N, C-alpha and C positions, 0 to 999 in steps of 0.2 A: 503493499499503502504506500503512495506518495501524497506523504506530508509535509502540506506550505506548510512552512519558518515563514515570520513578522521580524521582520529586522532588529526588531528592540528581541529575540530569539538568541540574534545571532555572538560569538562572542567575538567583541570588542575589545585591538586592543589600538592606544594610539601612542604612536612611538616620536611620535611632534612632525618630522619626515615626514614615517608611510603611520599611514591612518588606518587600519584592516579586519575585515570586518567576519567571521570564519565561521561560516558554516556547520562542520565539523572539530572532533578535539583536533585540535595545532599548534605548534610552539605554548605559547603560551594561557592557551583557552585549554581546559580541559572541560569534558563533561559526558561522564558515563552513556548517555543514551543516544551521543552525536558521533557518531566513530568513523562513520565513512558509512555508502551505500554500494554495496556488492563492491566490488574493482576499486569506484572511486575512494579514496583517502583523504585531499583533498579540495576544498571550493572557495575559496575567498574573495572577497573585494575588497580589495586593495586601491585605495588613496596616497600616489606620489607626490611627493614636494619636488616643485620645478629642480634642479640642477643636481637630486642627491635619487639616491640610488645603493641595491643590493650589490657589496661588493662581491670578487670573484672568489667563488664556496663550489663545495662538492656535492654530486649526486650524482647516486645508482639503481638502476635495479627498477628504472620506474619513465613513468613516457608523459611529459608533461606539454600543458594545449597551453594557451594566454588567449585571449582575445582581450583587444585592445576596445575601446568604451571610448571615450574621451584622452588626448593630448601621443604625446608618442614614445616606447618606451626603445630605448638603444639596449639591443642584446649583444653578447659581446661572449667566444669559448673560448677554451684550451685545444678546441682543435680547429684554432685559428677565421672564424664564421663572427663577420662581423651586421649584420644588417638595424634598419630603423625600420618596425610595426607602427603605423601608421591607425589612427580610428576607422573600424569599421575591418584592421587585417582581422589573421588571427599566426598565433607563431607553431610546435611545434618541433616540440625538444624529446631526441629517445637519450636520454640521462645512460640506457644498456650495462656496461662492464664497466661503466667514471665516466664523469667528466665535470671540466668545469666552467661557471658561468655566471658574470653580469649583467645585469641591466638597471638600466640610470635611467630619468627622467630627464631628457638637454634643453630638454621646447623651456616654450615661458611660459606653461598652463600646466594646472594641475592634471595627473597621466591618473586615468580611473580603470584599470583591467580587471 
């Protein structure tokens, strides 16, 4: 059964540069009743301030899908890929046996993904 969660029911952590809403338990938000949906483990609604982002960090054994709602996301990874994804575009990254990547908002507006 699909349950619709109101935004007020999402886990919210505001780091200043990143304001994130977690649909499922992730990072600093834990709710044993929200551990994912089938193989889907993380579903976040992120707002990233201009000029900020995630420094290079690792992932392994996962598929990462990013949909840009507003703004621009600049991705760089350890396979020498670099790309900017804009509003309405989707980025897919397979972490496979391991990858490092960074994600930054180099635009002038708040990035929502």
